[in-house]
C-alpha positions, 0 to 999 in steps of 0.5 A: 732131887725129884723136882730137879730130875723132873726139870732135867727130863723136861729139858731132855724132851725139849730136844726131841722133835716137835709133835707139830713137825711136818715134812712134806715128803715124809710121815713120821711117828715115834715112841720114847719111854725112859726106864727112869726119869732121864734116858740114855736114848735120844733121837731127832728128825729134821729138814736139811736144806730144801730136799733132804731130811736127817734123822737119828737114834742114839743110845748111851751105855748105862742108865739114868743121869750119867747116860742122859748127860752124854746123850744130851751133849751128843745131841747138841752136835747132831743139829741142823745148824751149819757151823755148829753141827757134825752134819755139815762140813765147810765147802772148800770152794765157797768160803764161809759156806757149808754143805751136807756131810755124809753120814759116815763123816758125821759119825767119825767126827762125833767119835773124835769129840767123844773119846773113851774115858776110862773114868766113866767107861761110857760109849754110845751107839748111833744110827744116822740117816740122810734121806733125799726126799725127792729121789728116795735115796737113803744114805745111812750108817749104824755105829754099833746100833740095832740095824735100821729095819726096812718095811716095804710097802708090800710088807717085806721086812729086812734088816739093813747093813751094819756101819761099824763099832760103837762110838767112843771106844776106838780112836780110828774106827772103820765106819761103813756107809750104805745106800738104799732106795725108798719107794713111796710107801716104804718105811724105816724103823730105828730102835734102841736095844731096850726093845730086844732086851725086854724080858718076860717073867721067865727071864726070856728076852724079846729078841730080834725074831719077835721084833721083826715079826711084830713089825711085819704084823704092823705093816698095814697100820698107820705110822703112829699105830704101828709104833704103838703096836710095837711098844704094846707088844714089848710091854705085854712081853715084860708083864708086871716087871715093866721096861728094864731099859730105855725104849725108843722107836722112830719110824719114817715113811716116804709119802706115797702121795709125794713121790716126786719130792717136796 
């Protein structure tokens, strides 16, 4: 059974971005720490067409194998392949061709594919972002998920706007889409609630206030160092008890040296 779990974990990690991934107009870094062999968290980052990048973090309710099975199924529909992904939609003016779907429409389609089943009682949260690398326009929706955190080049830190309820709970949820402009040097951090819910030996959660302060402290670090700084802070907070939930951090920065696109 342990060998089978280890093999399944390898398959799950194969769905994550390649360590060699390079996008000319953005820099990225991430941390992925399952609380057991398999995680209910998953994330990805990929180019979409010639001037867009898509990235997301999802978190399935529960832990272990049941949550991992759902997360992997959802991920299969969040891929950069037209015709096999909710990230594209058919172009009515050009039969057989596809165009990028808006974040809100992609999320609504996912909700249709994964209706709530009382036998498993599973649902998931998701934040999906679509970045125009040339203009810096970021369109996003956060369905029941921890809100994206914007850290400006100057060091200002703020939470972005919510997008709607978790997916799989409602038949026709209201999903809001928002837009923000990323200046060169601005960063977006996507996280899962394992960060917020990490408890110290006294049962006190790490919480949003500490999370935002930790990101503010890391604004002058490199992308990779900022992610590791956050992860180390949460682990130190938990002490010997370790992480009680899966933890994922995905960080994306619009390159200061490429403000005019690819």
